[in-house]
N, C-alpha and C positions, 0 to 999 in steps of 0.2 A: 503494499499499499503504500503510496505516495504523500511524503509529510506536504502539507500546504506551506508557502511561503508566507513569512512575517509580514506584515504591512511596516510602511517604514516606522512610525511612531512606537509601534511594539519592539522592532528590532532596535531601536536607540535606546529604547529604556533597556532592554536586554542587554546591550552593549554596556551603558552607565553602571548596571547591577554589578558587572564583572570588571571593568576597567580600575586601572591602578589608582589609587589614591597619591595624591603628592607627598603625604607620610611615607610611600615606601621607596621614594626616588631620592638619591644623593644630589640635593641641589643646593646652589648657592645663589641669594637674593641679593643683586646689586641695590644701588640707590635709586630711587624715584627720582624720575629729571622732567622738569615743568618745561613745556614749550617754549615760555620766554626764557628761559636758561642758555637757548643758542647750542643746545646738544644737537652736534651734528652726527647725522645728518636728518635725525627725524624732526619733523614737521609738527608734531602733535608731542604732549606727554605722554612719558614712555616709562618703563621699568625694566631693568635686566634681569634673566634669571640665567645663571651660566649651570650647564647640564654637563654632568660627567659623560664620558663616551658608551659607557655601559648601560648608561640609563637613557639615551638619545631615544630609542626605537618607545620604550614607555610613554618617554615624555612627548612625542610627537602624537603616539596613539593618542594620549590625555587633550593635548591641545586641539587636536581635530574636532573633538567633540563636546569641548567644553570653553571654546572660545566665546560664543555667543555672538554678541555683534561687534566685539574688538577685533580689530586686526593683528595679527600675529606675524611677526617677522622672524624668520628663525636662519641664523646665519654663523657660519664658522668664524673664530677669532683667529684669524691669518693673516700674512701679509699681504697687502693689496686690499684696502678698504673699499674701493670702487666695485671689485669684484665680490667681493665678502656680500656687499649688499645688493647685488645685481645676479651677477651669473650663477654665483654658489648660493644663492638665499631661495628659500621658498615662502609663501604667504600662506596661513591660514585667514579665510574672510578675505573683505575686499582689499586690494593693496591700496595704500596710500602712497602720496607723493614723498620722495625723499629729495632732500638738499643735495643734488649732486655736486655743486659746486664746492660743498665742505668736504666733500669726500675726494674730489680729485687734488685740493688742496693739501690733504691730509697724504695723499699719495704722493705728491710734489715735494713736500717737507721730508719725508721719510726716504725718496730718491736722492735728496740733496746730503742728508745725514750718512746714508750707505756711501755715496759718492767721497764725501770727506773721509771718510774713514778708510775708504779704497785708494785714495792720493794719500794718504798719511804712511802707509806701506810702502811708499815708491821712494 
């Protein structure tokens, strides 16, 4: 006998009942940033959650279902801020605009520092 497929609301309730809680994840919460703070590149108030690699899959799973109306940008912390916030990033919810100029300035500043360090070795 074929099992009936669950309708969307029932499927979501079933997921939420078994979804990991953030208590079971190894997370570090960073500061809350107001829009007026000029925290680049975000054009809205935000906060940072640092997730350990071994907990990333559970955190992504959790955010997919629980972000509600809030946009969530997930990106690595690696060299290359522009790539971290664009090509290497994923969104849950509706993406919002980013201040790309600030990302480019950040990458340009990093390139100058690296160039200076390399030149000091010559």
